[in-house]
N, CA, C and O atoms as a DFTB+ gen file, in Angstrom:
696 C
 N C O
     1  1       0.850      -1.160       0.020
     2  2      -0.017      -0.007       0.005
     3  2       0.878       1.246      -0.012
     4  3       1.728       1.387       0.867
     5  1       0.717       2.137      -0.963
     6  2       1.491       3.344      -1.009
     7  2       1.135       4.281       0.187
     8  3      -0.039       4.551       0.444
     9  1       2.131       4.745       0.875
    10  2       1.942       5.647       2.011
    11  2       2.627       6.982       1.692
    12  3       3.797       7.032       1.311
    13  1       1.869       8.037       1.860
    14  2       2.431       9.360       1.743
    15  2       2.778       9.869       3.129
    16  3       1.954       9.827       4.042
    17  1       4.006      10.349       3.281
    18  2       4.448      10.905       4.551
    19  2       4.720      12.381       4.254
    20  3       5.694      12.713       3.579
    21  1       3.851      13.267       4.763
    22  2       3.892      14.651       4.389
    23  2       3.685      15.514       5.621
    24  3       2.804      15.258       6.442
    25  1       4.526      16.555       5.734
    26  2       4.354      17.548       6.814
    27  2       4.059      18.896       6.231
    28  3       4.649      19.281       5.221
    29  1       3.152      19.629       6.850
    30  2       2.690      20.954       6.388
    31  2       3.084      22.029       7.378
    32  3       3.060      21.830       8.592
    33  1       3.454      23.197       6.811
    34  2       3.899      24.305       7.640
    35  2       3.351      25.625       7.100
    36  3       3.183      25.781       5.890
    37  1       3.079      26.554       7.979
    38  2       2.832      27.917       7.577
    39  2       4.159      28.534       7.339
    40  3       5.177      27.948       7.708
    41  1       4.206      29.702       6.733
    42  2       5.460      30.405       6.389
    43  2       5.591      31.676       7.222
    44  3       4.603      32.360       7.488
    45  1       6.805      31.978       7.625
    46  2       7.105      33.166       8.406
    47  2       7.128      34.421       7.577
    48  3       6.708      35.488       8.025
    49  1       7.630      34.284       6.344
    50  2       7.778      35.436       5.466
    51  2       7.836      34.995       4.027
    52  3       7.647      33.814       3.734
    53  1       8.094      35.922       3.118
    54  2       8.137      35.609       1.677
    55  2       9.555      35.401       1.115
    56  3       9.740      35.377      -0.101
    57  1      10.537      35.254       1.985
    58  2      11.907      35.127       1.484
    59  2      12.127      33.840       0.630
    60  3      13.075      33.770      -0.152
    61  1      11.269      32.860       0.788
    62  2      11.297      31.626      -0.027
    63  2      11.167      31.931      -1.508
    64  3      11.677      31.174      -2.333
    65  1      10.497      33.025      -1.869
    66  2      10.242      33.350      -3.244
    67  2      11.529      33.505      -4.094
    68  3      11.533      33.253      -5.299
    69  1      12.577      33.915      -3.441
    70  2      13.856      34.099      -4.144
    71  2      14.430      32.758      -4.589
    72  3      15.338      32.746      -5.420
    73  1      13.934      31.606      -4.063
    74  2      14.482      30.304      -4.352
    75  2      13.552      29.468      -5.229
    76  3      13.827      28.290      -5.456
    77  1      12.459      30.048      -5.727
    78  2      11.504      29.242      -6.520
    79  2      12.196      28.789      -7.828
    80  3      12.767      29.597      -8.561
    81  1      12.124      27.484      -8.086
    82  2      12.697      26.869      -9.267
    83  2      11.698      26.827     -10.415
    84  3      12.045      27.077     -11.570
    85  1      10.435      26.503     -10.073
    86  2       9.333      26.527     -11.054
    87  2       8.018      26.612     -10.323
    88  3       7.941      26.329      -9.127
    89  1       6.983      27.000     -11.038
    90  2       5.656      27.133     -10.451
    91  2       4.640      26.549     -11.453
    92  3       4.882      26.510     -12.659
    93  1       3.505      26.102     -10.913
    94  2       2.436      25.626     -11.806
    95  2       1.082      25.929     -11.134
    96  3       0.959      25.959      -9.909
    97  1       0.114      26.142     -11.961
    98  2      -1.254      26.397     -11.488
    99  2      -1.941      25.035     -11.336
   100  3      -1.820      24.171     -12.205
   101  1      -2.645      24.857     -10.248
   102  2      -3.375      23.619      -9.965
   103  2      -4.827      23.911      -9.696
   104  3      -5.163      24.873      -9.006
   105  1      -5.684      23.078     -10.241
   106  2      -7.132      23.130      -9.927
   107  2      -7.496      21.743      -9.451
   108  3      -7.148      20.750     -10.091
   109  1      -8.187      21.668      -8.344
   110  2      -8.583      20.344      -7.863
   111  2      -9.940      20.419      -7.193
   112  3     -10.313      21.418      -6.578
   113  1     -10.632      19.365      -7.333
   114  2     -11.940      19.202      -6.698
   115  2     -12.083      17.804      -6.177
   116  3     -11.251      16.944      -6.465
   117  1     -13.147      17.554      -5.394
   118  2     -13.304      16.292      -4.705
   119  2     -14.612      15.639      -5.116
   120  3     -15.675      16.256      -5.049
   121  1     -14.524      14.364      -5.548
   122  2     -15.685      13.562      -5.821
   123  2     -16.275      12.980      -4.529
   124  3     -17.486      12.806      -4.396
   125  1     -15.389      12.694      -3.602
   126  2     -15.789      12.358      -2.225
   127  2     -15.039      13.353      -1.361
   128  3     -13.815      13.289      -1.247
   129  1     -15.784      14.283      -0.745
   130  2     -15.162      15.380      -0.071
   131  2     -15.495      15.497       1.400
   132  3     -15.861      14.525       2.060
   133  1     -15.357      16.721       1.894
   134  2     -15.433      17.005       3.316
   135  2     -16.772      16.602       3.957
   136  3     -16.796      16.092       5.077
   137  1     -17.848      16.825       3.266
   138  2     -19.175      16.527       3.834
   139  2     -19.335      15.027       4.117
   140  3     -19.807      14.641       5.186
   141  1     -18.939      14.186       3.151
   142  2     -18.997      12.747       3.336
   143  2     -18.071      12.277       4.426
   144  3     -18.411      11.399       5.220
   145  1     -16.886      12.876       4.458
   146  2     -15.909      12.498       5.497
   147  2     -16.398      12.877       6.877
   148  3     -16.314      12.083       7.814
   149  1     -16.921      14.116       7.008
   150  2     -17.409      14.594       8.334
   151  2     -18.611      13.780       8.807
   152  3     -18.783      13.584      10.010
   153  1     -19.444      13.304       7.883
   154  2     -20.615      12.513       8.267
   155  2     -20.259      11.041       8.525
   156  3     -21.123      10.249       8.901
   157  1     -19.007      10.685       8.325
   158  2     -18.571       9.296       8.533
   159  2     -19.077       8.390       7.386
   160  3     -19.221       7.183       7.580
   161  1     -19.336       8.940       6.248
   162  2     -19.860       8.139       5.128
   163  2     -18.747       7.653       4.201
   164  3     -19.008       6.901       3.262
   165  1     -17.523       8.071       4.456
   166  2     -16.379       7.683       3.594
   167  2     -15.132       7.520       4.435
   168  3     -14.948       8.168       5.465
   169  1     -14.280       6.625       3.952
   170  2     -12.991       6.433       4.671
   171  2     -11.835       7.046       3.869
   172  3     -10.680       6.947       4.283
   173  1     -12.137       7.682       2.722
   174  2     -11.108       8.308       1.907
   175  2     -11.693       9.482       1.120
   176  3     -12.872       9.499       0.766
   177  1     -10.848      10.435       0.870
   178  2     -11.230      11.490      -0.068
   179  2     -10.847      11.026      -1.462
   180  3      -9.880      10.283      -1.631
   181  1     -11.588      11.453      -2.439
   182  2     -11.313      11.150      -3.833
   183  2     -11.225      12.481      -4.580
   184  3     -12.202      13.223      -4.682
   185  1     -10.017      12.765      -5.104
   186  2      -9.763      14.055      -5.682
   187  2      -9.412      13.963      -7.155
   188  3      -8.779      13.005      -7.600
   189  1      -9.830      14.971      -7.905
   190  2      -9.440      15.173      -9.323
   191  2      -8.518      16.368      -9.345
   192  3      -8.868      17.432      -8.834
   193  1      -7.358      16.211      -9.922
   194  2      -6.406      17.337      -9.967
   195  2      -5.978      17.590     -11.443
   196  3      -5.732      16.658     -12.209
   197  1      -5.907      18.847     -11.786
   198  2      -5.458      19.263     -13.106
   199  2      -4.304      20.228     -12.876
   200  3      -4.449      21.241     -12.192
   201  1      -3.150      19.894     -13.460
   202  2      -1.938      20.745     -13.341
   203  2      -1.235      20.729     -14.689
   204  3      -0.827      19.666     -15.157
   205  1      -1.088      21.875     -15.315
   206  2      -0.418      21.943     -16.628
   207  2      -1.142      21.084     -17.608
   208  3      -2.365      21.161     -17.724
   209  1      -0.384      20.236     -18.342
   210  2      -0.974      19.315     -19.346
   211  2      -1.422      17.998     -18.728
   212  3      -1.940      17.143     -19.447
   213  1      -1.242      17.796     -17.410
   214  2      -1.546      16.540     -16.750
   215  2      -2.800      16.593     -15.905
   216  3      -3.305      17.656     -15.544
   217  1      -3.287      15.377     -15.602
   218  2      -4.443      15.239     -14.699
   219  2      -4.360      13.900     -13.968
   220  3      -3.847      12.919     -14.505
   221  1      -4.869      13.873     -12.745
   222  2      -4.797      12.689     -11.933
   223  2      -6.054      12.535     -11.074
   224  3      -6.718      13.496     -10.684
   225  1      -6.323      11.284     -10.816
   226  2      -7.323      10.888      -9.833
   227  2      -6.550      10.430      -8.588
   228  3      -5.645       9.601      -8.685
   229  1      -6.907      10.964      -7.444
   230  2      -6.174      10.635      -6.220
   231  2      -7.131      10.169      -5.150
   232  3      -8.195      10.759      -4.963
   233  1      -6.766       9.122      -4.449
   234  2      -7.516       8.562      -3.338
   235  2      -6.599       8.612      -2.118
   236  3      -5.497       8.064      -2.118
   237  1      -7.100       9.298      -1.063
   238  2      -6.223       9.462       0.145
   239  2      -7.052       9.096       1.381
   240  3      -8.206       9.506       1.510
   241  1      -6.460       8.338       2.265
   242  2      -7.101       7.902       3.494
   243  2      -7.546       9.165       4.286
   244  3      -6.833      10.166       4.353
   245  1      -8.709       9.071       4.857
   246  2      -9.323      10.186       5.640
   247  2      -8.936      10.007       7.088
   248  3      -9.722       9.503       7.891
   249  1      -7.729      10.418       7.426
   250  2      -7.316      10.417       8.824
   251  2      -6.265      11.523       9.007
   252  3      -5.529      11.875       8.085
   253  1      -6.230      12.038      10.204
   254  2      -5.248      13.063      10.535
   255  2      -3.852      12.431      10.692
   256  3      -3.713      11.250      11.013
   257  1      -2.869      13.232      10.463
   258  2      -1.491      12.751      10.691
   259  2      -0.619      12.939       9.470
   260  3      -1.070      13.349       8.401
   261  1       0.634      12.625       9.668
   262  2       1.604      12.843       8.568
   263  2       1.723      11.614       7.645
   264  3       2.247      11.725       6.537
   265  1       1.237      10.437       8.104
   266  2       1.302       9.212       7.307
   267  2      -0.103       8.796       6.887
   268  3      -0.939       8.512       7.744
   269  1      -0.378       8.755       5.582
   270  2      -1.657       8.361       5.088
   271  2      -1.532       7.550       3.810
   272  3      -0.668       7.815       2.975
   273  1      -2.408       6.551       3.664
   274  2      -2.422       5.806       2.407
   275  2      -2.860       6.759       1.302
   276  3      -3.769       7.569       1.478
   277  1      -2.178       6.640       0.138
   278  2      -2.506       7.496      -0.975
   279  2      -2.255       6.754      -2.308
   280  3      -1.218       6.121      -2.505
   281  1      -3.219       6.857      -3.185
   282  2      -3.114       6.289      -4.542
   283  2      -3.314       7.390      -5.560
   284  3      -4.229       8.204      -5.434
   285  1      -2.463       7.417      -6.565
   286  2      -2.526       8.463      -7.578
   287  2      -2.564       7.785      -8.967
   288  3      -1.719       6.942      -9.268
   289  1      -3.544       8.156      -9.804
   290  2      -3.654       7.572     -11.105
   291  2      -3.778       8.664     -12.181
   292  3      -4.647       9.531     -12.089
   293  1      -2.905       8.618     -13.200
   294  2      -3.080       9.595     -14.301
   295  2      -4.395       9.369     -15.013
   296  3      -4.903       8.250     -15.086
   297  1      -4.931      10.445     -15.532
   298  2      -6.186      10.333     -16.270
   299  2      -6.135      11.327     -17.445
   300  3      -5.322      12.251     -17.448
   301  1      -7.005      11.127     -18.430
   302  2      -7.073      12.061     -19.572
   303  2      -7.449      13.459     -19.075
   304  3      -8.416      13.577     -18.323
   305  1      -6.745      14.506     -19.451
   306  2      -7.087      15.870     -19.036
   307  2      -8.531      16.288     -19.340
   308  3      -9.157      16.979     -18.536
   309  1      -9.058      15.872     -20.496
   310  2     -10.445      16.229     -20.815
   311  2     -11.404      15.618     -19.826
   312  3     -12.391      16.253     -19.455
   313  1     -11.134      14.373     -19.378
   314  2     -11.983      13.733     -18.344
   315  2     -11.899      14.521     -17.026
   316  3     -12.911      14.754     -16.365
   317  1     -10.712      14.912     -16.671
   318  2     -10.552      15.688     -15.411
   319  2     -11.295      17.024     -15.497
   320  3     -11.950      17.436     -14.539
   321  1     -11.192      17.687     -16.631
   322  2     -11.926      18.932     -16.793
   323  2     -13.435      18.760     -16.659
   324  3     -14.121      19.569     -16.035
   325  1     -13.935      17.671     -17.268
   326  2     -15.364      17.375     -17.176
   327  2     -15.783      17.084     -15.721
   328  3     -16.814      17.570     -15.257
   329  1     -14.981      16.295     -15.022
   330  2     -15.280      15.963     -13.601
   331  2     -15.255      17.210     -12.766
   332  3     -16.165      17.424     -11.965
   333  1     -14.239      18.052     -12.923
   334  2     -14.164      19.301     -12.170
   335  2     -15.381      20.201     -12.403
   336  3     -15.878      20.850     -11.483
   337  1     -15.833      20.223     -13.622
   338  2     -16.961      21.129     -13.975
   339  2     -18.321      20.552     -13.565
   340  3     -19.252      21.320     -13.324
   341  1     -18.464      19.224     -13.480
   342  2     -19.786      18.689     -13.266
   343  2     -19.990      17.888     -11.996
   344  3     -21.117      17.860     -11.500
   345  1     -18.982      17.234     -11.430
   346  2     -19.219      16.330     -10.299
   347  2     -18.553      16.741      -8.983
   348  3     -18.704      16.057      -7.971
   349  1     -17.845      17.815      -8.999
   350  2     -17.169      18.268      -7.775
   351  2     -18.011      19.379      -7.135
   352  3     -18.637      20.172      -7.838
   353  1     -18.020      19.430      -5.804
   354  2     -18.788      20.442      -5.067
   355  2     -18.135      21.836      -5.111
   356  3     -18.719      22.820      -4.657
   357  1     -16.991      21.894      -5.632
   358  2     -16.230      23.125      -5.688
   359  2     -14.856      22.843      -6.221
   360  3     -14.429      21.688      -6.225
   361  1     -14.156      23.834      -6.664
   362  2     -12.812      23.673      -7.170
   363  2     -11.870      24.578      -6.457
   364  3     -12.090      25.787      -6.389
   365  1     -10.824      24.015      -5.923
   366  2      -9.787      24.743      -5.211
   367  2      -8.692      25.089      -6.237
   368  3      -8.268      24.232      -7.012
   369  1      -8.243      26.350      -6.232
   370  2      -7.197      26.809      -7.125
   371  2      -5.996      27.247      -6.314
   372  3      -6.138      27.883      -5.270
   373  1      -4.820      26.909      -6.794
   374  2      -3.594      27.329      -6.127
   375  2      -2.436      27.358      -7.090
   376  3      -2.453      26.698      -8.129
   377  1      -1.416      28.140      -6.731
   378  2      -0.200      28.204      -7.463
   379  2       0.811      27.408      -6.614
   380  3       1.060      27.739      -5.455
   381  1       1.367      26.391      -7.196
   382  2       2.352      25.590      -6.457
   383  2       3.748      25.995      -6.905
   384  3       4.055      26.014      -8.097
   385  1       4.588      26.318      -5.927
   386  2       5.972      26.737      -6.171
   387  2       6.898      25.637      -5.641
   388  3       6.692      25.100      -4.552
   389  1       7.928      25.317      -6.445
   390  2       8.865      24.256      -6.050
   391  2      10.166      24.966      -5.558
   392  3      10.766      25.754      -6.288
   393  1      10.563      24.674      -4.349
   394  2      11.751      25.198      -3.736
   395  2      12.560      24.070      -3.135
   396  3      12.060      23.318      -2.299
   397  1      13.821      23.947      -3.559
   398  2      14.700      22.919      -2.995
   399  2      15.687      23.540      -2.068
   400  3      16.357      24.516      -2.406
   401  1      15.779      22.944      -0.837
   402  2      16.700      23.433       0.199
   403  2      17.544      22.232       0.620
   404  3      17.018      21.241       1.126
   405  1      18.828      22.328       0.412
   406  2      19.747      21.234       0.773
   407  2      19.272      19.869       0.284
   408  3      19.311      18.883       1.021
   409  1      18.825      19.826      -0.963
   410  2      18.399      18.567      -1.577
   411  2      16.996      18.135      -1.243
   412  3      16.554      17.093      -1.729
   413  1      16.266      18.893      -0.429
   414  2      14.893      18.554      -0.014
   415  2      13.935      19.481      -0.731
   416  3      14.072      20.703      -0.690
   417  1      12.939      18.857      -1.406
   418  2      11.908      19.654      -2.122
   419  2      10.828      20.104      -1.202
   420  3      10.240      19.273      -0.510
   421  1      10.535      21.364      -1.152
   422  2       9.391      21.949      -0.527
   423  2       8.410      22.384      -1.598
   424  3       8.775      23.103      -2.529
   425  1       7.160      21.947      -1.465
   426  2       6.134      22.426      -2.390
   427  2       5.330      23.473      -1.609
   428  3       4.717      23.182      -0.582
   429  1       5.357      24.675      -2.127
   430  2       4.702      25.793      -1.454
   431  2       3.479      26.165      -2.214
   432  3       3.541      26.626      -3.353
   433  1       2.331      25.954      -1.552
   434  2       1.032      26.219      -2.188
   435  2       0.524      27.592      -1.759
   436  3       0.290      27.858      -0.580
   437  1       0.367      28.439      -2.751
   438  2      -0.189      29.773      -2.560
   439  2      -1.644      29.714      -3.074
   440  3      -1.875      29.683      -4.283
   441  1      -2.587      29.698      -2.178
   442  2      -3.982      29.493      -2.525
   443  2      -4.598      30.745      -3.156
   444  3      -4.197      31.876      -2.880
   445  1      -5.617      30.484      -4.037
   446  2      -6.232      31.573      -4.774
   447  2      -7.761      31.573      -4.429
   448  3      -8.237      30.714      -3.686
   449  1      -8.470      32.512      -4.963
   450  2      -9.911      32.544      -4.763
   451  2     -10.274      32.781      -3.315
   452  3      -9.720      33.659      -2.654
   453  1     -11.215      31.985      -2.828
   454  2     -11.716      32.099      -1.446
   455  2     -10.656      31.699      -0.420
   456  3     -10.845      31.912       0.778
   457  1      -9.540      31.120      -0.880
   458  2      -8.469      30.736       0.038
   459  2      -7.242      31.634      -0.093
   460  3      -6.185      31.341       0.465
   461  1      -7.398      32.752      -0.852
   462  2      -6.324      33.675      -1.042
   463  2      -5.818      34.192       0.326
   464  3      -6.610      34.468       1.227
   465  1      -4.522      34.311       0.451
   466  2      -3.914      34.784       1.692
   467  2      -3.311      33.601       2.474
   468  3      -2.488      33.812       3.364
   469  1      -3.704      32.387       2.156
   470  2      -3.185      31.195       2.807
   471  2      -2.011      30.663       1.958
   472  3      -2.159      30.441       0.756
   473  1      -0.866      30.466       2.588
   474  2       0.336      29.897       1.930
   475  2       0.848      28.826       2.854
   476  3       1.100      29.085       4.031
   477  1       1.007      27.616       2.333
   478  2       1.437      26.467       3.085
   479  2       2.551      25.753       2.399
   480  3       2.477      25.544       1.188
   481  1       3.586      25.363       3.106
   482  2       4.701      24.582       2.589
   483  2       4.487      23.131       2.966
   484  3       4.138      22.842       4.111
   485  1       4.684      22.216       2.040
   486  2       4.602      20.798       2.316
   487  2       5.951      20.161       1.928
   488  3       6.589      20.525       0.940
   489  1       6.336      19.204       2.756
   490  2       7.563      18.436       2.461
   491  2       7.194      16.976       2.614
   492  3       6.618      16.579       3.626
   493  1       7.527      16.170       1.607
   494  2       7.323      14.710       1.670
   495  2       8.590      14.044       2.128
   496  3       9.683      14.398       1.685
   497  1       8.453      13.096       2.997
   498  2       9.574      12.436       3.641
   499  2       9.539      10.928       3.412
   500  3       8.495      10.358       3.092
   501  1      10.702      10.293       3.581
   502  2      10.784       8.858       3.411
   503  2      10.256       8.089       4.621
   504  3       9.809       6.951       4.483
   505  1      10.303       8.695       5.787
   506  2       9.681       8.149       6.975
   507  2       9.349       9.293       7.933
   508  3       9.909      10.382       7.817
   509  1       8.460       9.054       8.858
   510  2       7.874      10.125       9.694
   511  2       8.970      10.874      10.474
   512  3       8.853      12.080      10.695
   513  1       9.984      10.198      10.871
   514  2      11.052      10.885      11.704
   515  2      12.223      11.361      10.854
   516  3      13.246      11.768      11.404
   517  1      12.105      11.322       9.550
   518  2      13.224      11.726       8.674
   519  2      13.627      13.178       8.930
   520  3      12.750      14.037       9.015
   521  1      14.901      13.478       9.055
   522  2      15.322      14.855       9.194
   523  2      15.126      15.624       7.910
   524  3      15.148      15.030       6.831
   525  1      14.936      16.929       7.993
   526  2      14.827      17.768       6.828
   527  2      15.266      19.161       7.221
   528  3      15.211      19.521       8.397
   529  1      15.700      19.950       6.250
   530  2      16.141      21.314       6.588
   531  2      15.009      22.175       7.109
   532  3      13.844      21.973       6.766
   533  1      15.363      23.126       7.930
   534  2      14.391      24.116       8.478
   535  2      14.806      25.525       8.058
   536  3      15.398      26.259       8.850
   537  1      14.500      25.903       6.822
   538  2      14.919      27.234       6.390
   539  2      14.231      28.296       7.257
   540  3      13.186      28.037       7.854
   541  1      14.813      29.470       7.318
   542  2      14.244      30.506       8.242
   543  2      12.817      30.903       7.882
   544  3      12.104      31.399       8.755
   545  1      12.367      30.714       6.656
   546  2      11.002      31.065       6.270
   547  2       9.961      30.034       6.685
   548  3       8.761      30.295       6.599
   549  1      10.407      28.872       7.132
   550  2       9.495      27.811       7.548
   551  2       8.929      28.115       8.897
   552  3       9.691      28.281       9.849
   553  1       7.628      28.198       9.030
   554  2       6.966      28.557      10.271
   555  2       6.365      27.402      11.022
   556  3       6.921      26.304      11.039
   557  1       5.262      27.636      11.627
   558  2       4.563      26.695      12.518
   559  2       4.048      25.538      11.756
   560  3       3.488      25.695      10.671
   561  1       4.232      24.330      12.321
   562  2       3.696      23.108      11.673
   563  2       2.206      23.016      11.906
   564  3       1.719      23.290      13.003
   565  1       1.484      22.628      10.869
   566  2       0.005      22.487      10.902
   567  2      -0.452      21.122      10.358
   568  3      -1.601      20.946       9.954
   569  1       0.481      20.172      10.363
   570  2       0.179      18.823       9.804
   571  2      -1.017      18.179      10.457
   572  3      -1.758      17.451       9.796
   573  1      -1.230      18.428      11.746
   574  2      -2.281      17.754      12.526
   575  2      -3.591      18.546      12.524
   576  3      -4.556      18.142      13.173
   577  1      -3.635      19.647      11.817
   578  2      -4.832      20.508      11.834
   579  2      -5.685      20.281      10.549
   580  3      -5.293      20.680       9.453
   581  1      -6.819      19.650      10.718
   582  2      -7.658      19.261       9.568
   583  2      -8.078      20.443       8.742
   584  3      -8.275      20.287       7.537
   585  1      -8.227      21.617       9.314
   586  2      -8.737      22.752       8.480
   587  2      -7.742      23.163       7.417
   588  3      -8.110      23.881       6.487
   589  1      -6.480      22.729       7.518
   590  2      -5.484      23.023       6.505
   591  2      -5.447      21.981       5.355
   592  3      -4.755      22.171       4.355
   593  1      -6.183      20.919       5.522
   594  2      -6.227      19.876       4.471
   595  2      -7.038      20.455       3.291
   596  3      -8.080      21.076       3.501
   597  1      -6.568      20.256       2.091
   598  2      -7.190      20.816       0.897
   599  2      -8.699      20.444       0.809
   600  3      -9.524      21.266       0.409
   601  1      -9.033      19.196       1.188
   602  2     -10.392      18.755       1.118
   603  2     -11.291      19.648       1.957
   604  3     -12.434      19.889       1.569
   605  1     -10.823      20.142       3.078
   606  2     -11.604      20.978       3.982
   607  2     -11.577      22.486       3.523
   608  3     -12.460      23.251       3.910
   609  1     -10.622      22.883       2.746
   610  2     -10.569      24.254       2.268
   611  2     -11.637      24.582       1.258
   612  3     -11.955      25.754       1.057
   613  1     -12.209      23.564       0.609
   614  2     -13.323      23.784      -0.298
   615  2     -14.578      24.060       0.515
   616  3     -15.328      24.989       0.216
   617  1     -14.802      23.254       1.538
   618  2     -16.001      23.333       2.371
   619  2     -15.954      24.547       3.318
   620  3     -16.982      25.173       3.575
   621  1     -14.777      24.870       3.827
   622  2     -14.636      25.974       4.752
   623  2     -13.389      26.780       4.375
   624  3     -12.341      26.655       5.008
   625  1     -13.522      27.614       3.330
   626  2     -12.329      28.338       2.807
   627  2     -11.751      29.365       3.790
   628  3     -12.441      29.847       4.688
   629  1     -10.523      29.671       3.602
   630  2      -9.759      30.589       4.427
   631  2     -10.454      31.923       4.597
   632  3     -10.385      32.503       5.680
   633  1     -11.120      32.434       3.574
   634  2     -11.807      33.699       3.639
   635  2     -12.918      33.699       4.729
   636  3     -13.292      34.763       5.221
   637  1     -13.432      32.528       5.095
   638  2     -14.470      32.456       6.115
   639  2     -13.933      32.050       7.494
   640  3     -14.712      31.908       8.437
   641  1     -12.602      31.860       7.624
   642  2     -12.081      31.525       8.926
   643  2     -12.188      32.697       9.870
   644  3     -12.019      33.839       9.444
   645  1     -12.454      32.463      11.092
   646  2     -12.462      33.510      12.101
   647  2     -10.972      33.796      12.446
   648  3     -10.077      33.020      12.112
   649  1     -10.760      34.916      13.112
   650  2      -9.401      35.211      13.558
   651  2      -8.912      34.158      14.509
   652  3      -7.728      33.822      14.522
   653  1      -9.829      33.626      15.317
   654  2      -9.421      32.553      16.262
   655  2      -8.958      31.319      15.528
   656  3      -7.993      30.679      15.946
   657  1      -9.630      30.966      14.434
   658  2      -9.188      29.823      13.633
   659  2      -7.797      30.073      12.988
   660  3      -6.964      29.172      12.895
   661  1      -7.595      31.277      12.569
   662  2      -6.315      31.601      11.927
   663  2      -5.144      31.619      12.942
   664  3      -3.997      31.339      12.596
   665  1      -5.472      31.951      14.178
   666  2      -4.450      32.067      15.230
   667  2      -4.248      30.779      16.041
   668  3      -3.190      30.566      16.632
   669  1      -5.280      29.924      16.058
   670  2      -5.243      28.748      16.971
   671  2      -4.183      27.760      16.591
   672  3      -3.912      27.522      15.414
   673  1      -3.587      27.191      17.609
   674  2      -2.568      26.198      17.424
   675  2      -3.110      24.764      17.481
   676  3      -2.593      23.866      16.816
   677  1      -4.137      24.572      18.269
   678  2      -4.789      23.229      18.443
   679  2      -3.795      22.131      18.674
   680  3      -4.025      21.010      18.221
   681  1      -2.689      22.392      19.361
   682  2      -1.760      21.357      19.716
   683  2      -0.664      21.125      18.662
   684  3       0.195      20.268      18.872
   685  1      -0.664      21.839      17.566
   686  2       0.373      21.637      16.572
   687  2       1.676      22.210      17.145
   688  3       1.656      23.184      17.898
   689  1       2.800      21.598      16.783
   690  2       4.082      22.087      17.283
   691  2       4.504      23.366      16.609
   692  3       4.150      23.628      15.460
   693  1       5.253      24.149      17.324
   694  2       5.689      25.441      16.778
   695  2       6.843      25.277      15.829
   696  3       7.334      26.262      15.278
């Protein structure tokens, strides 16, 4: 079973922008999304993603934490466009920036639309305890906070977060 080990962080500042190697626009929607997960009707989210000339169907275990089962399947871009337009409850848009620090890739998602203003860095690791660089722009970890998961950003976008939600730590490490 493929396991994704991913940690998410907020950013302290914009100094990472000087290190961007490439960027791409991403649109994604969920065929099985936050409402089904919250109601206990599904054990996985099912996502359609369109980035550049490519498209993928993604199935990810619905549980908190840095380790989750994940399956990714390429699909025809026209099919992805049709699914995003007709079967998804909403479409999340973001600009993904690729930044490598000491050989480690950070994917920095700058959200658009109703999630504008939210910027999150993700790093995928070989195992949960794997060391990775901590550049000065890397801020508070939010890996354990469900509201930062993309599936939840469609149902409850950043623009509707209260100041308390934006400031709350909920037990995430600093």
